[in-house]
C-alpha positions as CSV (number, residue, x, y, z in Angstrom):
1,M,-0.1,-21.6,37.9
2,K,0.3,-22.8,34.3
3,R,-2.3,-20.3,33.1
4,W,-0.4,-17.4,34.7
5,F,2.8,-18.6,33.0
6,G,1.1,-18.7,29.6
7,L,-0.4,-15.3,30.1
8,G,3.0,-13.9,31.0
9,V,4.6,-15.3,27.8
10,V,1.8,-13.8,25.6
11,L,2.3,-10.4,27.3
12,A,6.0,-10.6,26.9
13,A,5.6,-11.5,23.2
14,S,3.3,-8.6,22.6
15,L,5.7,-6.2,24.2
16,V,8.6,-7.5,22.1
17,L,6.5,-7.2,18.9
18,G,5.3,-3.7,19.9
19,A,8.9,-2.5,20.4
20,C,9.7,-3.4,16.8
21,A,7.1,-1.0,15.4
22,T,8.8,2.2,14.3
23,S,9.8,3.7,11.1
24,S,10.4,7.3,11.9
25,P,11.7,9.4,9.0
26,D,14.2,10.9,11.4
27,V,16.0,7.5,11.7
28,I,18.4,6.7,8.9
29,Q,19.4,3.1,8.2
30,R,23.1,2.3,8.5
31,G,23.3,1.4,4.8
32,D,22.0,4.8,3.8
33,A,24.6,6.8,5.9
34,Q,27.2,8.5,3.8
35,R,25.3,7.7,0.6
36,M,24.7,10.3,-2.1
37,A,21.0,11.3,-2.2
38,Q,19.0,13.0,-4.9
39,V,17.3,16.2,-3.7
40,E,14.4,17.9,-5.4
41,D,12.6,21.1,-4.5
42,A,8.8,21.0,-4.2
43,V,5.8,22.6,-2.7
44,V,3.2,20.9,-0.5
45,L,-0.3,20.7,-2.1
46,S,-2.0,18.7,0.7
47,V,-1.4,16.5,3.7
48,R,-3.5,13.8,5.2
49,T,-3.1,11.3,8.0
50,V,-3.1,7.6,7.0
51,T,-2.5,4.3,8.8
52,V,0.2,2.0,7.5
53,D,-1.1,-1.6,8.0
54,G,0.9,-3.8,10.3
55,S,3.3,-6.6,9.2
56,Q,2.6,-10.3,9.3
57,S,6.0,-12.0,9.4
58,G,4.7,-15.1,11.0
59,V,6.5,-14.5,14.3
60,G,3.3,-13.6,16.1
61,A,1.4,-16.6,14.8
62,T,4.3,-18.9,15.7
63,V,4.7,-17.6,19.3
64,G,1.0,-17.5,19.8
65,G,0.6,-21.1,18.5
66,V,3.4,-22.5,20.7
67,V,2.1,-20.7,23.8
68,G,-1.5,-21.8,23.1
69,A,-0.5,-25.4,22.5
70,I,1.6,-25.6,25.7
71,G,-1.1,-23.9,27.7
72,G,-3.9,-26.0,26.2
73,Y,-1.9,-29.3,26.7
74,G,-1.4,-28.4,30.4
75,G,-5.1,-27.7,30.9
76,S,-6.1,-31.3,31.5
77,G,-4.8,-34.3,33.4
78,V,-6.3,-36.8,30.8
79,Q,-3.7,-37.5,28.1
80,R,-6.1,-37.7,25.1
81,E,-8.1,-34.6,26.3
82,A,-4.8,-32.7,26.8
83,Q,-3.7,-33.4,23.3
84,V,-7.0,-32.2,21.8
85,L,-7.0,-29.1,24.0
86,G,-3.3,-28.5,23.0
87,V,-4.2,-28.5,19.3
88,L,-7.2,-26.3,19.6
89,A,-5.5,-23.9,21.9
90,G,-2.5,-23.8,19.5
91,V,-4.7,-22.9,16.5
92,A,-6.5,-20.2,18.6
93,G,-3.1,-18.9,19.9
94,A,-1.7,-18.7,16.4
95,A,-4.7,-16.6,15.3
96,V,-4.4,-14.3,18.3
97,G,-0.6,-14.0,17.9
98,N,-1.0,-13.1,14.2
99,T,-3.6,-10.4,15.1
100,L,-1.4,-9.1,17.9
101,E,1.6,-8.8,15.6
102,R,-0.5,-7.0,13.0
103,M,-2.0,-4.6,15.5
104,T,1.3,-3.8,17.3
105,T,3.2,-3.1,14.0
106,R,0.5,-0.8,12.6
107,E,1.4,2.9,12.7
108,E,0.2,6.3,11.9
109,A,1.7,8.1,8.9
110,V,1.2,11.1,6.7
111,E,0.6,11.2,2.9
112,V,2.1,14.4,1.5
113,L,1.1,15.4,-2.0
114,V,3.7,17.7,-3.5
115,Q,4.3,19.5,-6.8
116,L,7.9,19.6,-8.2
117,K,9.3,22.7,-9.9
118,N,8.7,21.1,-13.3
119,G,5.0,20.7,-12.5
120,E,5.1,16.9,-11.8
121,R,3.1,15.8,-8.8
122,R,4.0,13.0,-6.3
123,A,2.3,11.5,-3.3
124,I,4.7,10.3,-0.6
125,V,3.7,8.4,2.5
126,Q,6.1,8.5,5.5
127,A,5.9,8.0,9.2
128,K,4.8,10.9,11.3
129,A,7.7,12.9,12.7
130,A,8.3,16.2,14.5
131,E,7.8,18.2,11.3
132,V,4.3,19.3,10.5
133,F,3.5,20.0,6.8
134,A,0.9,22.4,5.5
135,A,-0.3,23.3,2.0
136,G,2.1,25.9,0.5
137,D,5.1,24.8,2.5
138,P,8.4,24.7,0.5
139,V,9.9,21.2,1.0
140,I,12.7,19.1,-0.2
141,I,12.2,15.5,-1.4
142,V,15.2,13.4,-0.5
143,T,15.7,10.1,-2.4
144,T,18.3,7.7,-1.0
145,G,18.7,4.1,-2.1
146,G,15.1,3.9,-3.5
147,K,13.6,5.4,-0.3
148,V,11.9,8.8,-0.4
149,R,11.2,11.2,2.4
150,V,9.9,14.8,2.6
151,T,11.5,17.4,4.8
152,K,11.0,21.2,5.1
153,A,13.2,23.3,3.0
154,P,15.7,25.5,4.8
155,R,14.6,29.2,4.9
């Protein structure tokens, strides 16, 4: 019964971490709303798919370590053996939790290489969205509060 409880906690933690992994360019942060943005015209030179590495905030390792330690400690009826198992399972749980956090916060993105009207070139990485860019597309680069995103120019 204790093993099923531990497995349930790990599953719940991975679902919570997975739900946190999104950075769509279509979602604007509250602090960026009603803020003046710099807008520049550009043309897409190339587009490629990239993977943005997941975060390691320590939450996954902490949750995994606690769940592992509790599960390991409950795995034996002998006090000394339970303590050793708790420590070993805690370390293993922390490693697994860290890996889970990193994998669930990893996301697919696009790198858009653009050329501005003045000839300057920039590479911008942003989360994949509904817009699909192709070489030659006219685009607008929107800079708000130090954050940059690319969107198709209105026709």
